[in-house]
C-alpha positions in Angstrom: -35.9 -14.2 -2.9 -36.5 -17.7 -4.2 -33.6 -20.0 -4.8 -32.2 -20.2 -8.4 -30.5 -23.3 -9.7 -27.5 -21.2 -10.9 -27.0 -19.4 -7.6 -28.0 -16.2 -5.8 -26.5 -14.0 -8.5 -29.2 -15.1 -10.9 -32.2 -14.9 -8.6 -33.4 -11.4 -9.5 -36.3 -11.8 -11.9 -38.3 -9.1 -13.6 -37.5 -6.1 -15.8 -36.9 -3.6 -13.0 -34.0 -5.0 -11.1 -33.5 -4.5 -7.3 -35.5 -2.0 -5.3 -32.6 0.5 -5.0 -31.9 0.6 -8.8 -33.9 3.5 -10.4 -34.5 3.9 -14.1 -32.5 7.0 -15.1 -34.0 10.0 -16.6 -31.0 10.3 -18.9 -29.1 7.0 -19.4 -26.0 9.0 -20.6 -25.5 10.9 -17.4 -23.1 9.9 -14.7 -23.9 9.6 -11.0 -21.1 11.8 -9.8 -20.4 10.3 -6.4 -19.6 6.9 -8.0 -16.7 8.3 -10.0 -13.3 9.8 -9.4 -13.0 13.6 -9.2 -11.7 14.2 -12.7 -14.1 11.9 -14.5 -16.8 13.4 -16.7 -18.4 13.0 -20.1 -17.7 15.1 -23.1 -20.2 14.6 -26.0 -21.1 11.2 -24.4 -17.5 10.1 -24.2 -16.1 9.3 -20.8 -12.9 11.4 -20.0 -10.6 11.3 -17.0 -8.3 14.2 -16.3 -8.6 15.3 -19.9 -8.0 11.9 -21.5 -10.9 10.2 -23.4 -11.4 6.5 -22.9 -11.5 6.0 -26.7 -7.9 7.3 -26.8 -6.9 5.2 -23.8 -8.5 2.1 -25.3 -6.6 2.7 -28.6 -3.3 3.2 -26.9 -3.4 0.7 -24.0 -6.2 -1.8 -25.0 -9.0 -3.3 -23.0 -9.8 -4.4 -20.3 -8.0 -1.5 -18.7 -8.0 -0.2 -15.1 -7.9 3.6 -15.3 -6.7 5.4 -12.2 -7.2 9.1 -11.5 -3.9 9.8 -9.7 -4.9 13.2 -8.3 -8.1 11.7 -6.9 -6.0 8.9 -5.2 -3.7 11.6 -3.7 -6.6 13.8 -2.6 -8.3 11.0 -0.8 -5.0 10.0 0.9 -4.5 13.6 2.1 -8.1 13.8 3.3 -7.5 10.9 5.7 -4.1 12.2 6.8 -5.6 15.6 7.5 -8.8 14.4 9.2 -6.9 11.9 11.4 -4.2 14.5 12.2 -3.4 13.1 15.6 -3.4 9.5 14.4 -1.3 7.3 12.2 -2.9 6.5 8.8 -1.7 3.2 7.3 -2.7 2.7 3.6 -3.8 -1.0 3.3 -1.7 -2.2 0.5 -3.9 -5.3 0.0 -6.5 -3.1 -1.6 -4.2 -2.3 -4.5 -0.4 -2.0 -4.5 2.2 -1.1 -7.1 5.5 0.7 -7.0 3.8 3.8 -8.2 1.0 3.8 -5.6 3.4 3.0 -2.8 5.4 6.1 -3.8 2.3 8.2 -3.8 1.4 6.9 -0.3 4.8 7.9 0.9 4.7 11.3 -0.7 1.3 12.1 0.8 2.6 11.3 4.3 0.8 8.0 5.0 2.3 4.8 6.4 1.9 1.5 4.6 0.3 -1.8 5.8 1.5 -4.9 4.0 0.5 -8.5 4.7 3.0 -10.7 2.7 6.6 -10.8 1.6 5.5 -9.9 -1.9 3.8 -6.7 -0.8 6.8 -5.9 1.3 9.0 -6.4 -1.8 6.9 -3.9 -3.7 7.3 -1.4 -0.9 11.0 -1.9 -0.9 11.1 -1.4 -4.7 9.4 1.9 -4.2 12.0 2.9 -1.5 9.2 3.2 1.1 10.7 4.0 4.5 10.7 0.7 6.5 10.0 2.4 9.8 6.6 3.5 8.3 5.6 0.0 7.3 3.4 -2.4 9.3 3.5 -6.2 8.5 0.2 -8.1 8.9 -0.8 -11.7 8.1 -2.1 -14.7 10.0 0.6 -17.1 8.8 3.9 -15.1 8.3 6.7 -17.4 7.4 10.1 -17.3 9.1 11.6 -15.9 5.9 9.0 -13.1 5.8 9.6 -12.2 9.5 13.4 -12.4 9.1 13.2 -9.9 6.1 10.9 -7.6 8.0 13.3 -7.5 11.0 16.4 -7.1 8.8 14.7 -4.1 7.0 13.5 -2.6 10.3 9.8 -2.4 9.7 8.0 -0.2 12.2 5.6 -2.8 13.6 4.7 -6.4 13.2 1.1 -7.3 14.0 1.3 -10.7 15.8 -1.4 -13.2 15.0 -0.5 -16.5 16.6 1.6 -18.1 19.4 3.9 -19.7 16.8 4.6 -16.3 15.4 5.6 -15.0 18.9 8.0 -17.9 19.2 9.5 -17.3 15.8 10.1 -13.7 16.6 11.8 -14.5 19.8 14.2 -16.8 18.0 14.8 -14.4 15.2 15.4 -11.3 17.4 18.0 -13.3 19.4 19.7 -14.5 16.2 19.7 -11.1 14.5 20.3 -9.0 17.7 17.4 -6.7 17.0 14.1 -5.7 18.8 10.8 -6.4 17.2 8.1 -3.8 17.7 4.8 -5.7 17.8 1.1 -5.3 18.2 -1.3 -8.1 19.1 -4.3 -8.6 16.8 -7.4 -9.4 18.8 -10.9 -10.5 17.8 -13.5 -8.5 19.6 -16.5 -10.6 18.8 -18.1 -7.8 16.7 -20.3 -8.8 13.7 -19.7 -6.0 11.2 -22.6 -5.2 8.9 -20.9 -6.5 5.8 -20.4 -9.7 3.8 -19.4 -12.7 6.0 -16.2 -13.2 4.0 -15.0 -9.6 4.8 -16.2 -9.5 8.4 -13.0 -10.2 10.5 -13.7 -9.6 14.2 -16.3 -12.3 15.0 -15.0 -15.2 17.0 -15.1 -18.1 14.5 -12.5 -17.1 12.0 -8.8 -17.3 11.3 -7.5 -13.9 12.4 -6.1 -12.8 15.8 -6.5 -13.8 19.4 -9.9 -14.0 21.1 -10.4 -11.5 24.0 -12.9 -13.8 25.6 -11.7 -16.3 28.2 -13.0 -19.9 28.4 -13.9 -21.9 31.5 -12.2 -19.6 34.0 -9.0 -19.4 31.9 -7.5 -16.0 30.8 -8.3 -15.1 27.2 -6.0 -16.1 24.4 -5.2 -12.4 23.9 -4.2 -11.9 27.5 -2.0 -15.0 27.4 -0.3 -13.8 24.2 0.4 -10.4 25.7 1.9 -12.0 28.8 4.1 -14.1 26.6 5.3 -11.0 24.6 6.0 -8.9 27.7 8.1 -11.7 29.2 10.0 -12.3 26.0 13.4 -10.8 25.3 13.7 -8.9 22.0 10.0 -8.0 21.7 8.5 -4.6 22.4 4.8 -4.4 22.8 3.2 -1.4 21.2 -0.4 -2.1 21.7 -3.5 -3.9 20.6 -4.9 -4.2 17.1 -8.6 -4.7 16.1 -10.1 -5.0 12.6 -13.8 -5.7 12.3 -14.3 -6.0 8.6 -14.5 -4.2 5.3 -17.0 -2.0 3.3 -18.4 -0.6 6.6 -20.5 2.6 6.6 -21.3 3.2 10.3 -19.1 3.5 13.4 -21.3 1.5 15.7 -19.1 -1.6 15.3 -15.9 0.4 16.0 -17.5 1.7 19.2 -18.3 -1.8 20.4 -14.8 -3.1 19.4 -13.1 -0.2 21.1 -15.0 -0.7 24.3 -14.1 -4.4 24.4 -10.5 -4.1 23.3 -9.7 -1.1 25.6 -11.2 -3.0 28.5 -8.6 -5.7 27.8 -5.9 -2.9 27.6 -6.9 -1.7 31.0 -6.6 -5.2 32.4 -3.2 -5.6 30.8 -1.9 -2.3 32.2 -3.2 -3.1 35.7 -1.9 -6.7 35.8 1.4 -6.3 34.1 2.2 -2.7 34.9 2.9 -1.8 31.3 1.6 1.1 29.2 0.4 0.4 25.7 1.2 3.5 23.7 -0.7 2.6 20.5 -4.2 1.3 19.5 -5.2 0.3 16.0 -8.9 0.3 15.2 -8.4 -1.0 11.7 -10.2 0.3 8.7 -12.6 -1.1 6.1 -14.5 2.1 5.5 -17.0 1.7 2.7 -17.2 3.4 -0.7 -20.1 4.0 -3.1 -20.3 1.2 -5.7 -24.0 2.0 -6.5 -26.6 4.6 -5.6 -27.6 2.5 -2.5 -24.2 3.3 -0.9 -23.6 6.4 1.2 -19.9 6.5 2.4 -18.8 8.7 5.3 -16.4 11.6 4.9 -13.0 11.1 6.5 -13.6 14.1 8.8 -16.8 12.6 10.1 -15.1 9.2 10.7 -12.2 10.9 12.4 -14.4 12.9 14.7 -16.5 9.9 15.8 -13.6 7.4 16.1 -11.4 9.7 18.1 -14.3 10.5 20.4 -15.0 6.8 20.9 -11.4 6.1 22.0 -11.2 9.2 24.3 -14.6 8.4 25.9 -13.7 4.7 26.5 -10.3 5.5 27.9 -11.9 8.1 30.2 -14.5 5.6 31.5 -11.7 3.0 32.1 -9.4 5.6 33.7 -6.4 4.8 31.4 -4.2 7.0 29.2 -5.3 7.6 25.7 -3.1 5.6 23.3 -2.1 6.9 19.9 -4.8 5.8 17.4 -4.0 4.3 14.0 -6.3 3.3 11.2 -6.0 1.5 7.9 -8.0 2.8 5.0 -7.3 1.1 1.7 -10.5 0.7 -0.3 -11.7 4.2 0.7 -8.6 5.7 -0.9 -8.0 3.7 -4.1 -11.5 2.2 -4.7 -13.3 5.3 -6.0 -10.2 6.5 -7.9 -10.4 3.8 -10.5 -12.8 2.5 -13.2 -12.4 -0.5 -15.5 -12.8 0.0 -19.2 -14.2 -2.9 -21.3 -15.1 -3.4 -25.0 -18.4 -5.0 -25.7 -18.2 -8.3 -27.7 -21.8 -9.6 -27.9 -25.3 -8.8 -26.6 -28.4 -10.9 -26.3 -31.9 -10.7 -24.9 -32.9 -13.4 -22.4 -36.5 -14.2 -21.5 -37.4 -14.1 -17.8 -40.4 -15.4 -15.9 -43.6 -13.5 -16.4 -42.8 -12.3 -19.9 -40.0 -10.0 -18.8 -36.5 -10.0 -20.3 -33.0 -9.0 -19.5 -30.3 -7.8 -21.9 -26.9 -9.5 -21.5 -23.9 -7.4 -22.5 -20.7 -9.5 -22.7 -17.4 -7.7 -22.4 -13.7 -8.7 -23.0 -12.9 -9.2 -19.3 -14.9 -10.6 -16.4 -14.1 -12.5 -13.2 -10.4 -12.6 -14.0 -10.3 -8.8 -13.5 -13.1 -8.4 -11.0 -14.0 -11.5 -8.9 -15.9 -9.5 -6.3 -19.3 -10.0 -7.9 -18.9 -13.7 -7.9 -17.1 -13.9 -4.6 -19.1 -11.5 -2.5 -22.3 -10.9 -4.6 -21.0 -7.4 -4.8 -23.0 -4.7 -6.7 -21.5 -2.4 -9.3 -22.7 0.3 -11.7 -21.8 0.8 -15.4 -22.1 3.4 -18.2 -21.8 3.4 -21.9 -18.4 5.2 -22.2 -17.6 5.7 -25.9 -20.6 7.7 -27.2 -24.0 9.1 -26.3 -27.2 7.2 -27.1 -30.8 8.2 -27.7 -32.1 4.7 -27.2 -34.2 3.9 -24.2 -32.7 2.5 -21.0 -33.1 -1.2 -20.5 -32.3 -3.5 -17.6 -28.9 -5.1 -18.5 -26.4 -7.5 -17.0 -22.7 -7.0 -17.8 -21.0 -10.4 -18.0 -17.5 -11.6 -18.8 -16.0 -14.0 -21.3 -15.1 -16.8 -18.9 -16.6 -20.3 -18.9 -18.6 -19.8 -15.7 -22.3 -18.8 -15.4 -21.3 -16.8 -12.4 -18.9 -14.7 -14.5 -20.9 -11.5 -13.8 -19.4 -8.0 -13.6 -22.5 -5.9 -13.0 -25.6 -7.8 -12.0 -28.2 -5.0 -12.7 -27.8 -1.8 -14.5 -29.8 0.4 -16.9 -27.9 0.7 -20.2 -29.0 2.0 -23.6 -30.9 -0.6 -25.6 -28.5 -0.1 -28.6 -25.3 -1.0 -26.8 -23.5 -3.2 -29.3 -20.3 -4.9 -30.2 -17.4 -2.4 -30.3 -18.9 0.0 -27.7 -16.9 0.7 -24.6 -18.4 0.2 -21.2 -16.9 1.6 -17.9 -17.5 0.3 -14.4 -16.6 2.7 -11.5 -15.3 1.8 -8.1 -12.9 -0.9 -9.2 -9.6 0.4 -7.7 -9.8 -1.9 -4.6 -9.7 -5.7 -4.6 -10.0 -6.0 -8.4 -6.5 -5.9 -9.8 -5.2 -7.3 -6.5 -7.5 -10.3 -6.7 -7.1 -10.7 -10.5 -6.3 -14.1 -11.9 -5.4 -15.9 -15.1 -8.5 -18.0 -15.2 -9.0 -19.5 -18.6 -5.4 -18.3 -19.3 -6.5 -14.8 -19.7 -3.6 -12.3 -19.3 -4.2 -9.8 -16.5 -5.2 -6.3 -17.5 -3.0 -3.2 -17.5 -3.3 -0.3 -15.0 -3.0 3.2 -16.3 -2.6 6.3 -14.2 -3.9 9.6 -15.6 -2.9 13.0 -14.3 -3.3 16.5 -15.9 -4.0 15.1 -19.4 -1.2 12.6 -19.4 -1.6 8.8 -19.1 1.2 6.4 -18.2 1.3 2.7 -17.5 2.0 1.7 -13.9 1.4 -2.0 -14.5 1.7 -3.3 -18.0 -0.7 -5.9 -19.5 0.3 -9.5 -19.3 1.0 -11.3 -22.5 0.7 -14.9 -23.6 4.5 -15.1 -23.4 4.2 -14.2 -19.7 1.8 -17.0 -19.2 3.9 -19.5 -21.0 7.1 -18.4 -19.2 6.0 -20.4 -16.2 5.6 -23.6 -18.1 8.5 -26.0 -17.8 8.7 -27.6 -21.3 
């Protein structure tokens, strides 16, 4: 692809779009595996669990995140049941609210948080502290203190400074910290570089590779923890990235990390009862994505751990995983209202239709940040117009403010129409901003024909409340 002055998001010329994008036979039809279980169209109008988007837009406004609660719960149960011998930690960073934290608890999952703010949400939801894991590469003393006072089930240690902080805090508080050591396995996950987290040159964890005859940073961290009063070592933690569709990377990571575990157990005479292989399981944003079923992932990942432990002649630790996107991502779509449209001439006589909506990078930064692909559909009516290559863009003052780079939409999409984008449950509301002083969108959960706010829409008063006048 040739370079484009405005960046890679704008480099796709022609009237066909990328190779994976097929012109639909019927532009009104949904691609089922991109949408939550209870989403369908009735006379061209998108509905979720019996509620039409036209009614939702009237009652709650747009942009609007619409979450199918039963779909969220079903996906959570699917992981819990598939990984029945493992611990499943819902990754709160994907999307967290008091309501979703309660659903996670009710469906029998644990919860992974990575800041004091996420921990505060969990506490507001009365989530059992013993079922919470605290992540983060730069936890403050205040965050660690609160976690210890609450009795969180595990703290994933990420630095030498953090070990020292925990030693001081456990002595002060008279408690024991249950910890895991996050390690980087040197695995390049097949995903965007910004969400690949186990290669060596990045901020997370301790390297398992030694340098110049020295023991690895990970082994030195483990020695420090084992020797420290007040710290109980549970095991090793590995996370190779996000939006991953194959288990090859997990296999390589497990082999390398369990080799370190065997070395630890032989040298220090300690048994590590747990092993966390992370998560990052991919979802379908477009027709090019083919996500794995939890049962398939469980079968393969459990086998990987058992096989590697057998080869190393060590006991099999209890496995834990951390799906977040795979649970909440497909359960949610974002609903927008169209404001303007225009035809833009492209090279070679082709053209593209731009559809501008009332949201954008403030409610979904992933397209600009990761060059992520999304799909879209006309949500408020059916259309007999031909399908034309379209780009759904936002209202912000950035040329990179793109929501959906390439999609076929009806040629007559116009101001006042509603457009819905599936797969926006993960890393959209949680990465949302007030860029251009746009209030953040509301989140509505729908179940059995009833819709209720779980996060209200911000107002201009909310924005101004922070100003010191």
